[in-house]
GUMI-339601 format. One record per residue (C-alpha): residue in one letter; residue number from 1; y, x, z. Coordinates in steps of 0.25 Angstrom, whole numbers. Each point is the difference from the previous one (the first is absolute). Layout:
! residues N
a | NUM | Y | X | Z;
...
END
This chain:
! residues 242
m | 1 | 0 | 0 | 0;
i | 2 | 10 | 11 | 4;
k | 3 | -5 | 9 | -12;
e | 4 | 3 | -12 | -10;
a | 5 | 14 | -2 | 6;
i | 6 | 3 | 15 | -1;
d | 7 | -5 | 0 | -15;
r | 8 | 9 | -13 | -2;
i | 9 | 12 | 7 | 5;
l | 10 | -2 | 13 | -8;
g | 11 | -2 | -9 | -12;
l | 12 | 14 | -6 | 2;
a | 13 | 6 | 14 | 0;
s | 14 | 6 | 6 | -12;
p | 15 | -9 | 10 | -7;
s | 16 | 3 | 15 | 1;
f | 17 | -3 | 11 | -10;
f | 18 | -3 | 15 | 1;
t | 19 | -4 | 11 | -9;
d | 20 | -10 | 11 | 3;
p | 21 | 1 | 15 | -3;
d | 22 | -6 | -2 | -14;
g | 23 | 10 | -11 | -4;
h | 24 | -9 | -12 | 1;
q | 25 | 7 | -12 | 5;
f | 26 | -6 | -10 | 11;
a | 27 | 4 | -13 | 6;
n | 28 | -5 | -5 | 14;
q | 29 | -2 | -14 | -6;
k | 30 | -6 | -6 | -13;
l | 31 | 11 | -3 | -10;
i | 32 | -2 | -11 | -10;
p | 33 | 8 | 2 | -13;
v | 34 | 9 | -11 | -5;
n | 35 | -3 | -1 | -15;
r | 36 | 8 | -7 | -10;
p | 37 | -8 | -11 | -6;
l | 38 | -7 | 2 | -13;
i | 39 | 1 | -10 | -12;
t | 40 | -11 | -10 | -1;
p | 41 | -7 | 3 | -14;
i | 42 | -1 | -11 | -10;
a | 43 | -15 | -4 | -1;
v | 44 | -7 | -2 | -14;
t | 45 | -15 | -3 | -3;
t | 46 | -1 | 6 | -14;
l | 47 | 3 | 13 | -7;
g | 48 | 8 | -6 | -10;
g | 49 | 10 | -6 | 10;
f | 50 | 0 | 13 | 7;
c | 51 | 4 | 7 | -13;
d | 52 | 10 | -11 | -4;
l | 53 | 8 | 2 | 13;
i | 54 | 1 | 15 | -3;
t | 55 | 4 | -2 | -14;
e | 56 | 11 | -10 | 4;
g | 57 | 6 | 10 | 10;
f | 58 | -3 | -8 | 12;
e | 59 | 8 | 5 | 12;
g | 60 | 7 | 10 | -9;
i | 61 | -13 | 8 | -2;
k | 62 | 2 | 14 | -6;
p | 63 | -12 | 6 | -5;
i | 64 | 3 | 14 | 5;
e | 65 | 1 | -6 | 14;
v | 66 | -14 | -8 | 1;
i | 67 | -15 | 2 | -1;
a | 68 | -10 | -11 | -4;
h | 69 | -11 | 3 | 10;
v | 70 | -14 | -5 | -3;
e | 71 | -5 | -1 | 14;
s | 72 | -14 | -7 | -3;
h | 73 | -7 | -8 | -11;
q | 74 | 7 | -12 | 5;
s | 75 | 14 | 5 | 5;
v | 76 | 12 | 7 | -7;
s | 77 | 14 | 2 | 6;
l | 78 | 13 | 5 | -5;
v | 79 | 6 | 10 | 11;
s | 80 | 12 | 9 | 1;
i | 81 | -2 | 14 | -2;
a | 82 | 10 | 4 | 10;
s | 83 | -3 | -3 | 15;
d | 84 | 11 | -4 | 10;
a | 85 | 4 | 8 | 13;
w | 86 | -13 | -5 | 7;
g | 87 | -9 | 4 | -12;
r | 88 | -2 | -14 | -5;
r | 89 | -1 | -4 | -14;
t | 90 | 5 | -13 | -5;
e | 91 | -10 | -9 | -7;
i | 92 | 7 | -8 | -11;
i | 93 | -11 | -8 | -6;
s | 94 | -14 | -3 | 4;
c | 95 | -11 | -5 | -9;
d | 96 | -13 | -5 | 6;
l | 97 | -12 | -6 | -6;
p | 98 | -1 | -14 | 5;
d | 99 | -13 | -4 | 7;
v | 100 | -10 | -6 | -9;
k | 101 | -14 | -4 | 2;
g | 102 | -9 | 12 | -3;
f | 103 | -15 | 1 | -2;
s | 104 | -9 | 0 | 13;
f | 105 | -6 | 14 | -1;
e | 106 | -12 | 3 | 9;
q | 107 | -3 | -15 | 1;
f | 108 | -12 | -6 | -6;
m | 109 | 3 | -14 | -7;
d | 110 | -8 | -10 | -9;
h | 111 | 0 | 2 | -15;
e | 112 | 10 | -11 | -3;
t | 113 | 11 | 5 | 10;
f | 114 | -3 | 14 | -6;
i | 115 | 2 | -4 | -14;
i | 116 | 13 | -8 | 3;
r | 117 | 6 | 12 | 8;
l | 118 | -4 | 10 | -11;
q | 119 | 7 | -8 | -11;
a | 120 | 13 | -2 | 9;
i | 121 | 2 | 13 | 6;
f | 122 | -5 | 11 | -10;
t | 123 | 5 | 4 | -13;
p | 124 | -10 | 1 | -12;
t | 125 | -10 | 12 | -1;
a | 126 | -14 | 2 | -5;
d | 127 | -6 | 0 | 14;
l | 128 | 8 | -13 | 3;
d | 129 | -7 | -7 | -12;
y | 130 | -13 | 6 | 5;
l | 131 | 1 | -6 | 14;
l | 132 | 5 | -14 | -5;
k | 133 | -12 | -1 | -9;
l | 134 | -10 | 4 | 11;
a | 135 | 6 | -9 | 11;
s | 136 | 0 | -12 | -10;
n | 137 | -14 | 2 | -3;
l | 138 | -3 | -1 | 15;
s | 139 | 4 | -14 | -1;
t | 140 | -12 | -4 | -8;
e | 141 | -9 | 11 | 3;
r | 142 | -5 | 5 | 14;
v | 143 | -5 | 13 | 5;
q | 144 | -15 | 0 | 2;
t | 145 | -2 | 14 | 5;
s | 146 | 10 | 12 | 3;
e | 147 | -2 | 15 | 1;
d | 148 | 11 | 8 | 7;
d | 149 | -1 | 14 | 3;
g | 150 | 15 | 0 | 5;
i | 151 | 5 | 6 | -12;
t | 152 | -4 | -9 | -11;
q | 153 | -6 | -14 | 0;
k | 154 | -10 | -7 | -9;
a | 155 | -1 | -15 | -1;
t | 156 | -10 | -9 | -7;
l | 157 | 6 | -13 | -4;
k | 158 | -8 | -13 | 0;
q | 159 | 5 | -10 | -10;
g | 160 | -4 | -15 | 3;
v | 161 | -14 | 0 | 6;
v | 162 | -9 | 6 | -11;
l | 163 | 7 | 11 | -8;
k | 164 | 2 | 14 | 7;
g | 165 | 9 | 11 | -5;
q | 166 | -2 | 15 | 1;
p | 167 | 6 | 8 | 11;
q | 168 | 15 | 3 | -3;
e | 169 | 7 | 12 | 7;
v | 170 | 13 | -4 | 5;
k | 171 | 12 | 10 | -1;
a | 172 | 2 | 7 | 13;
r | 173 | 15 | 3 | -3;
v | 174 | 10 | -7 | -9;
n | 175 | 14 | 3 | -4;
l | 176 | 10 | -11 | 2;
a | 177 | 15 | -2 | 0;
p | 178 | 4 | -10 | 10;
f | 179 | 15 | -4 | 2;
r | 180 | 4 | 9 | 11;
t | 181 | 14 | 5 | -4;
f | 182 | 13 | -5 | -7;
r | 183 | -4 | -8 | -12;
e | 184 | 10 | 7 | -9;
v | 185 | -9 | 13 | 0;
a | 186 | -14 | 2 | -4;
q | 187 | -10 | -4 | 11;
p | 188 | -8 | 13 | 3;
a | 189 | -15 | -2 | -1;
s | 190 | -10 | 6 | 10;
d | 191 | -15 | 0 | 3;
f | 192 | -6 | -10 | 9;
i | 193 | -14 | -1 | 5;
f | 194 | -7 | -13 | -4;
r | 195 | -10 | -7 | 9;
l | 196 | -9 | -12 | 0;
r | 197 | -6 | -6 | 13;
n | 198 | -11 | -11 | 1;
a | 199 | 6 | -13 | 5;
g | 200 | -12 | -7 | 3;
e | 201 | -13 | -6 | -6;
n | 202 | 3 | -6 | -14;
q | 203 | 15 | 4 | 1;
p | 204 | 8 | 9 | -9;
p | 205 | 3 | 13 | 7;
t | 206 | 14 | 2 | 5;
l | 207 | 9 | 11 | -6;
a | 208 | 10 | 10 | 5;
l | 209 | 9 | 12 | -4;
f | 210 | 3 | 12 | 8;
e | 211 | 11 | 10 | -3;
a | 212 | -5 | 14 | -3;
d | 213 | 11 | 9 | -5;
g | 214 | 6 | 3 | 14;
g | 215 | 14 | -6 | -3;
k | 216 | 2 | 9 | -13;
w | 217 | 5 | -12 | -7;
k | 218 | 12 | -1 | 9;
l | 219 | 5 | 14 | -5;
e | 220 | -2 | -5 | -15;
a | 221 | 8 | -12 | 3;
m | 222 | 11 | 8 | 6;
e | 223 | 0 | 9 | -13;
n | 224 | 1 | -13 | -9;
i | 225 | 12 | -5 | 8;
g | 226 | 7 | 13 | -1;
r | 227 | -2 | 0 | -15;
y | 228 | 5 | -14 | -1;
l | 229 | 13 | 3 | 8;
r | 230 | 2 | 13 | -8;
v | 231 | 0 | -8 | -13;
k | 232 | 8 | -12 | 5;
l | 233 | 11 | 9 | 7;
g | 234 | 0 | 12 | -10;
e | 235 | 14 | -3 | -5;
k | 236 | 5 | 0 | 14;
e | 237 | -7 | 13 | 4;
v | 238 | -4 | -5 | 13;
a | 239 | -10 | 10 | 7;
v | 240 | -13 | -6 | 3;
v | 241 | -9 | 6 | 10;
i | 242 | -14 | -4 | 5;
END
């Protein structure tokens, strides 16, 4: 109780400063700087809108004073090159990819849901056509037996109640390009592990995709964004960094 009272009294006292023999300055209290407020950046959701604001000279933008910073595959900002007295840079424009429903990776789903999400969330590739065809066949054919060594799968399809197909080896890896970055740039393709899992007796198997490139696609997406900005802002000569 007494200690708290003493600490409270000391806290009300004015801070004092001193300098050690090496020239380092110290204070007996923690000081909180009073910073001038920064402007609130204008927010956009497309790279086209981001570039339009720059080309129109928003906030009196001067190309030699700003940098277009590609922060991630879904975020870009325009910031001042020079910092203020407190080492802060002014963010003038922010561009963030809006939240959109993505594919549920690492989650097994029935063939109908799988087909719908493939068609809605992926751009065309050869392996996308392969998966759509395979998943569509599962609606009329059922897996009778399955061989799985952990790397590849083989499935024997039973059509109707009489005819039997030959074992078919299912691709272990597929190359796909889902929508994962700004729509103005090419969507990066990456490898996925494709798996089938039995859903029950006389039921088509469930299907799932697992990401298998370690996030390398994010770097490619950022490079694509950088190229787009350099082309669109070429006349303005705004520096683009990734």
